[in-house]
PAVEXFI-468380 format. One record per atom (N, C-alpha, C, CB): residue in one letter; x, y, z. Coordinates in pm, whole numbers, plus 50000, padded with zeros to 5 digits. Glycine has a CB too. Layout:
BEGIN
AXYZ ...
This chain:
BEGIN
M703043383780623 M703393380080760 M702533368380805 M703223392080856 S703143358480869 S702383346780912 S701463350181027 S703323335480951 S700423341781045 S699493343681156 S700223343281289 S698393333281153 E701173333781303 E701893332381430 E702693344781462 E702803320281426 N703373350381362 N704173362281386 N703313374281419 N705043365281267 Q702113374881356 Q701253386281380 Q700753386881523 Q700073385981285 V700413375381581 V699823375681714 V700873375281825 V698873363981730 N702143373381791 N703183372781892 N703963385781904 N704123361381862 S703323397081871 S703983409881884 S704233412882032 S703143421181819 K705143422282059 K705553424882197 K704373428782284 K706603435882200 H703533437682235 H702373441982311 H701113439882228 H702513456882352 K700103434182289 K698803433282224 K698173447182226 K697893422782294 I697343449882126 I696653462782115 I695173460082098 I697203471181996 A694353467182176 A692903465882168 A692283478982121 A692313461782304 I691203477782046 I690343489282016 I689023486882088 I690133491181861 V688623496482170 V687393495382247 V686553507782220 V687683493882401 T685353506082169 T684473517682150 T683753520682280 T683463515082036 G683553533582305 G682903537582429 G683753534182550 G681553531082442 G685043537182544 G685953532882648 G686183542782761 G687243529682589 S685473553982761 S685713564182863 S684773563282982 S685593577782802 R683753554682972 R682743554083079 R682273539683100 R681543563283046 G681723537183218 G680983524983243 G681743512183216 G679773525083164 I681063502783149 I681663489883118 I682903491583030 I680643480783049 G682823500682933 G683963502882845 G685183507782921 G683603512782737 R684963516983014 R686083522183095 R686703510983178 R685603533683188 N685873502783239 N686413491883320 N687143481683234 N685303485183398 T686653480083111 T687303470683018 T688693475382980 T686453468882893 V688833488282945 V690163493082905 V691123492683023 V690063507482849 E690613494983144 E691483494183261 E691913479783288 E690773499983385 A690973470383272 A691303456283292 A692323451583188 A690043447583284 L692173456083064 L693133452482960 L694503458482991 L692653457382822 A694513471083034 A695783477583066 A696503470283179 A695553492183104 S695743465383277 S696353458183389 S697003445183343 S695313455283497 R696593440283224 R697183428183165 R698263431483063 R696103419683100 G698633444283055 G699703448282965 G699273450882822 G700743437882966 V697973452582800 V697463454982665 V697363470082641 V696063448282645 D697933474882532 D697773488882493 D696393490782432 D698883493182393 V695843502882446 V694443505082412 V694253517482327 V693613506082537 I693483515882221 I692903527082147 I691413526682178 I693193526181989 F690873537482231 F689443537282264 F688753549782213 F689243535882415 T687463548582194 T686673559882146 T685853565782260 T685753555682030 Y685543578382244 Y684603585182333 Y683713593882244 Y685343593782443 R682493596182289 R681563603582204 R681703618682216 R680143599482237 A681793623882342 A681773638382358 A682633643482472 A680383642882379 N682763635982581 N683393641182702 N684903638882698 N682783634482827 Q685613649082653 Q687073647782639 Q687753646482774 Q687643659882564 A687213652982877 A687823652183010 A687773637883063 A687103661683107 E686653631083044 E686563616983084 E687563608483007 E685153611683062 A687703611382878 A688633603782795 A690063605782844 A688513607882648 E690423617982875 E691773620882923 E692033613983058 E691983635982936 A691013613483143 A691153606683272 A691373591683250 A689923609083360 A690673585983152 A690853571783121 A692263569083070 A689803567183018 V692773577882986 V694143576482935 V695123576483052 V694483587882836 A694933585683146 A695843586583260 A695813573783343 A695483598683347 T694613568083361 T694493555783439 T695183544183369 T693013552483464 I694973543283238 I695613532583160 I697123533683169 I695163533183012 E697643545783154 E699093547783160 E699643544883299 E699443562183118 A698813546983403 A699233543783540 A699423528783556 A698203548983641 H698743520883473 H698903506283475 H700153501983396 H697653499483416 G700813511683331 G702003508483255 G701743505483108 G702673496883316 A700493506983065 A700143504882924 A700063518382853 A698803497182910 K699963517882722 K699803529982642 K698353531382597 K700743529782520 A697923543682575 A696533546082538 A696413557882443 A695673548582662 V695463556682351 V695113567582261 V693593568682259 V695673565182116 A693073580582285 A691633583082282 A691273590282153 A691173591282405 I690223585382084 I689783591481958 I688293594281968 I690103582081836 Q687903606381935 Q686473609881938 Q685753603181822 Q686283625381933 L684603597181850 L683793590781745 L682373588981794 L684393577181704 D681433592981712 D680033589381731 D679813576781649 D679043601081689 T679653565381715 T679593552681643 T678303550881564 T679733541281740 G677373560281575 G676173559781493 G676313567581363 G675013565181570 R677443574381344 R677683582281222 R678603574481129 R678303596281257 I678003566081048 I678763557080962 I679643564780863 I677813547680886 A679183576680823 A679943584680727 A681303588980781 A679153596980688 D681473588580914 D682743592780974 D683753581380986 D682483598681111 F683373569280947 F684213557780976 F685523557680897 F683463545180947 D685503562380773 D686743562580695 D687773571680761 D686473567280550 A687323583380807 A688233592580876 A688723586281006 A687543605980904 F687853579181074 F688253572581198 F689323562081173 F687033566181266 V689163554281068 V690163544081036 V691523550681011 V689733535780913 G691513562280946 G692753569680926 G693403573481058 G692493582080844 K692583577681155 K693123581081288 K693623568681360 K692043588081373 V692953557381340 V693433544881400 V694803541281346 V692433533381372 K695003542981216 K696303539981157 K697393548881218 K696263541881004 E697063561581240 E698023570581303 E698313566281447 E697483584981301 A697253562081519 A697433557581657 A698293545081662 A696073554981723 L698073535981568 L698883523781564 L700353527081541 L698373514381454 Q700613536681453 Q702003540681431 Q702623546081559 Q702083551281319 A701833553781636 A702323559081763 A702613547881862 A701313568881822 L701943536581844 L702153524981931 L703143515081870 L700823517981959 N703843519581764 N704853511281697 N704263498481640 N705983507881793 A703093499781576 A702423488181518 A701713492581390 A701413481881618 D701323482781310 D700503485981194 D699173478481198 D701243482781066 R699023469781298 R697763462581316 R697443461381464 R697843448581251 F696203457481493 F695803455481631 F695273441281648 F694733465881672 D694993437581773 D694663423681805 D693233421381850 D695573418881910 Y692673430881923 Y691363428881984 Y690433440481948 Y691483427482137 L689173437181918 L688153447281894 L686973444581986 L687693447381745 V686613454582065 V685443453682153 V684463464482112 V685843455082304 N683353460382052 N682293469682012 N681343471482130 N681513464481885 N681613481882208 N680903484082334 N679993496382334 N681893485382445 A680343506682259 A679623519382267 A678123517582243 A680193529382167 G677323524782320 G675883523382301 G675093534382370 G675423510082351 N673823534782335 N672873543782401 N671623535682434 N672523556082310 S670723541682510 S669503534482550 S668273542082504 S669463532482702 Y667143535282508 Y665863541382472 Y664763533282538 Y665673541982316 H663883540282608 H662783533582677 H661443539082626 H662893535582831 A660653530482567 A659303534082522 A658573521382484 A659343544182402 P657283520482512 P656533508782465 P656463508682313 P655103508682524 I656173497082257 I656113495682111 I655183505882050 I655663481482073 A654043508282112 A653043517382057 A653533531882051 A651783516782140 E654573535082128 E655053548882134 E656463550782080 E654993553682274 T657083540182033 T658443541081980 T658443549081851 T659043527081957 T659323558881841 T659383567281721 T660363561481620 T659783581581757 E660103564481494 E661013559781389 E662383566081405 E660443562881250 E662423578581447 E663713585381466 E664553578381572 E663493600181504 A663943575181685 A664663568281791 A665083554381748 A663813567581918 F664203547681675 F664513534181627 F665723534581534 F663293528081555 D665733544081442 D666843545281348 D668153548181420 D666563556181246 E668103556481525 E669323559481599 E669863546981668 E669043570581703 L668973538981726 L669403526481789 L670023517081687 L668213519681858 V669413515981571 V669973507381466 V671363512181426 V669033506981342 N671503525281408 N672783530781364 N673893528281468 N672663545681337 V673573530181595 V674583528781699 V674883514081730 V674133535881827 H673813505981743 H673983492481797 H674103481481691 H672853489381886 F673703484381568 F673773473881467 F674503478381341 F672383469181431 K673953487981271 K674593492481147 K675993497781174 K673743503181079 G676143505681280 G677453511081312 G678443500181348 G677333520881426 V678013490481430 V678893479381467 V679273471281344 V678213470281573 Y678293468681259 Y678523460681139 Y679593467181051 Y677213458881061 F679393479881020 F680283486180922 F681593491180984 F679583497680856 L681613494381113 L682893497581176 L683773485081180 L682673503281318 T683173473781214 T683923461181212 T684453458381072 T683043449581261 Q683593460180972 Q684003457980833 Q685203466680797 Q682833460980736 K685153479380837 K686243488680803 K687553484780872 K685853502980842 L687443478680990 L688643475481068 L689213461681038 L688333476581214 L688473453380966 L688953439680939 L690333439280873 L687963432480851 P690653448380780 P692003447780721 P693123450880821 P692093457280605 L692783456880935 L693803460881031 L693943451381149 L693503474681082 I693023441881163 I693103432781277 I693993420881242 I691703427981319 N694853417381334 N695763406181312 N695023393081295 N696753405081426 D695523384381209 D695063370581208 D695283364781347 D695803362081098 G694343356681394 G694403351681530 G693873361481632 G695813348181564 G693243372281585 G692713382381676 G691393378381739 G692543395381603 R690793387681811 R689543385181883 R688583396981863 R689823382982034 I687313393681848 I686263403881842 I685213400581947 I685623404581698 I684833410482026 I683723409082120 I682723420082093 I684223409682268 N681473416082073 N680373425482058 N679523425182184 N679523422081932 I679183436782236 I678393437582358 I676913437382323 I678753450282438 S676213427582377 S674773426382358 S674083430382489 S674383411782317 S673073423082528 S672323426182650 S671543413982694 S671373438282628 G671373412582825 G670483402182875 G669083403482818 G670433402483025 L668733415582776 L667383418182723 L667133411182590 L667173433082706 A668173405782528 A667973397782408 A667473383782442 A669283396982327 R667563380082571 R667053367082616 R665743368382692 R668083360082705 F665673377582789 F664443379582866 F663843393082831 F664723378583018 T662583394882865 T661863406882821 T661523415982938 T660593402982747 V661683428882915 V661233439383007 V660423449182923 V662453446483080 P659113450182945 P658293458982862 P658853473182856 P656863459282914 G658833478782735 G659293492482717 G660693493682661 G659233499482845 I661353482282633 I662723482882582 I662843474382455 I663733478182690 S661763472882381 S661743463582268 S662713467482156 S660343462682211 A662813480382126 A663663484582014 A665133482082046 A663433499481982 Y665533485882166 Y666923483482209 Y667233468582210 Y667163489482349 A666353460782267 A666593446282275 A666663439982137 A665493439482359 S665863444882045 S665833439181910 S667143441181836 S664693445181830 V667733453281848 V669013455481779 V670133447381845 V669363470481777 K670013445081975 K670993436482041 K670853421981993 K670833437182195 G669623417781966 G669433404581907 G670103403481771 G667953401381894 A670013414281693 A670673414381562 A672183412981576 A670323427181486 I672743419481677 I674193418581699 I674613404281731 I674613427881813 E673773396981802 E674123383181836 E674173374481710 E673113377381937 V673263376581617 V673303369281490 V674543373381411 V672023371981407 F674813386281403 F675973391181330 F677263385081385 F676043406481338 T677343383581515 T678553378181578 T678803363781533 T678433378781730 R677743355981523 R677923342081479 R678423341681335 R676593334281491 Y677953350681252 Y678433351281114 Y679893355681108 Y677563360781031 L680263365181194 L681673369081201 L682543356981234 L681883380081305 A682113349281335 A682903337681377 A683103327981262 A682223330581495 K682053325881185 K682123316381074 K683003321680960 K680733313281021 E682783334280922 E683493339680806 E684953342880836 E682793352080757 L685263346080962 L686643349680997 L687443337881049 L686643360681099 G686783326381061 G687483314381107 G688753311281030 G686573302681100 P688743312380896 P689973309480821 P691153318280859 P689703310880675 R690883329980917 R691963338680963 R692323336181110 R691563353380943 G691663326581172 G691923323781313 G691363334181407 G693393322581335 I690443342481359 I689843352981442 I688563347681505 I689553365781357 T688463348981637 T687233344981706 T686313356981723 T687563338681843 A685023354281734 A684023364681759 A683003359381858 A683333369181626 N682793366681964 N681843362682067 N681023374682113 N682573356382186 T679893371682174 T679023381982229 T679043381182381 T677593380482176 V679193392482446 V679023393482591 V677723400982616 V680243400582660 A676833394882695 A675513400682720 A675393404182868 A674393390782679 P675623416782905 P675483420683045 P674013420683088 P676103434483068 G673803418083215 G672503420883275 G672453435483315 G672243411583397 A671543438983404 A671443452683452 A672693456283531 A670173454683539 V673313467683496 V674593471683556 V674453485683614 V675743471083451 Q675063487883729 Q674973500683798 Q676013510483745 Q675153498683949 T675663516683631 T676473527283572 T675543538883541 T677233522283442 D676053548783467 D675193559983429 D674373556983303 D676023572483407 F674433544583251 F673653540683134 F672163541983166 F673993526283089 S671383545983067 S669933548183084 S669653558183195 S669213534883116 G670503568283203 G670303578583304 G670613573883445 G668913583383299 G671323562783456 G671693557683588 G670553550983662 G672223568683671 I669533546183589 I668333540883654 I668633528883744 I667323536883550 V669513519883701 V669823508083783 V670573512283909 V670653497783703 R671463521783897 R672283526284008 R671523535284105 R673503533583956 D670693544284049 D670153555284129 D668683553784170 D670303567784054 N667943544984106 N666523543384138 N666353531484232 N665673541384008 P666053533784361 P665973522784457 P664943512284420 P665663528184594 V663823516484363 V662773506984327 V663263497784215 V661483514484283 Y663873503584113 Y664383495684001 Y665533486684048 Y664843504883886 N666393492284134 N667523484584185 N667033472284261 N668403493284276 K666003473884343 K665453462684420 K664803452484328 K664443467584523 M664103457284225 M663453448184131 M664503439184063 M662653456084024 V665603445484019 V666663437783955 V667273427984055 V667753447083899 S667513432584176 S668103423984279 S667233411884306 S668323431884407 D665933413984313 D664993403084343 D664943392884230 D663593408684368 Q665283396984107 Q665213388083992 Q666563381683959 Q664703395783871 T667573384484041 T668933379784013 T669363369684119 T669933391684008 A669883358384074 A670243347684167 A671263352284272 A670803335884090 L672193360784233 L673203365484327 L672743377684406 L674473368784254 G671513382184385 G670883391684475 G671243406284461 G671163387884607 R671833410184348 R672163424284327 R672323426984179 R673443428284404 P672223439684137 P672583443083999 P674083441983980 P672103457083964 G674513442083855 G675933441283827 G676643454583848 G676143436683686 L677953453783850 L678823465483855 L679723464983732 L679663465783988 A680233476683693 A681123476983576 A682313467683597 A681613491383550 E682793466883722 E683963458383748 E683633443583745 E684563461883881 D682343439983735 D681973426083710 D682163422383564 D680523423583752 L682193432483476 L682243430083332 L683633431683273 L681293439283262 G684343442483311 G685623445383248 G686623433983255 G686223457383311 P686873428283374 P687823417183381 P687373404883304 P688063413383525 M686053402483300 M685553390983223 M685833392883075 M684033389083247 I685593404983024 I685843407682882 I687333406282852 I685353421882845 A688183411882940 A689623410682920 A690053395982920 A690393418383029 S689453388083008 S689773373883013 S689343366682886 S689113367383135 L688163370082835 L687663363582714 L688573366682594 L686233368182684 L689213377982595 L690123381582486 L691463374282495 L690363396382486 S691763368482609 S693083362582631 S693223348982563 S693343361182780 A694473344382557 A694763331582492 A694103319882563 A696253329382486 E693823321382693 E693183310582767 E691813307082711 E693063314382913 N691183316582643 N689853314282587 N689863313582435 N688913325282632 R690983309082380 R691133308982234 R690153299582164 R692533305082197 W689593289582234 W688713279982170 W687243283382190 W688993266082223 V686973294782252 V685603299682267 V685293308182144 V685413307882400 N684283304182067 N684033311081941 N682563310081903 N684923305381828 G682003321181857 G680613321381813 G679613319881926 G680403310581713 Q680013323682046 Q679163321282163 Q678553334182217 Q679963314582272 R677393332482280 R676763343182358 R676993340082505 R675233344582325 I677703348782575 I678013346682716 I677303357482797 I679563346882742 E676313353582874 E675603363182955 E676303364883088 E674143358782976 V676483377383128 V677163380783253 V676183389183335 V678533388583227 S675303382183406 S674183388983471 S673963384783614 S672933386583393 G674863376583671 G674653371983806 G673513361983820 G674393383483895 G673023357083707 G671903347783710 G670563354883709 G671983338883831 A670373363983614 A669113371483605 A668023363383539 A669323384583529 N666823363983595 N665633357883534 N665853343283499 N665213365583410 L666363335483593 L666603321383568 L665293313483580 L667663315883666 
């Protein structure tokens, strides 16, 4: 099948990891509002996943939720099998967009960071992203799009988050290599780096801790922390044809943090 025919299917299909909450949830909703069907993963909360499916379908798009711990690389082959089944349910055999969003957080100074916590961060934010992307490459259409979620912390420093920030830095390098190696297939790869966002990430510290919220606000040009709805539409836009010539880039979406 030609590249042109592959990308001109009736409905675009996106795979979004961690699509039941926070930035991922807003992303799948923004995609659905643009007529994109969605396959998304959730780690544990099936009720949240079902609510996300209902919201997506209310936008007139189709959705399939699949449970996956993105840090368990051994489960990826089984997951790919479920993706193939989901694609069949969506009357397709390939998908168009991949958003590697799922993640966890960890706060500890370098002197107190444990090897166990470090390994978990690597598995979720780097090794898992690397090999899940590898497993899905045969299923993504030529001319497709890949977005990996990084963090503003890969540019500026906040003591106590070195391990998390370091694996996000690795993702930014990986993304540039994806862009280069997948160029012959017309597939773009970019990184979106959110600043501090008011979700339940990191225990909801940005949203719920007034001191931390004020600190972030004072360091941000637009005077507040981000919201999930600041990110989802931007990610959906970056996946669209209007941004087809954006490739291998790191795009920070932080309201102007630490300028």
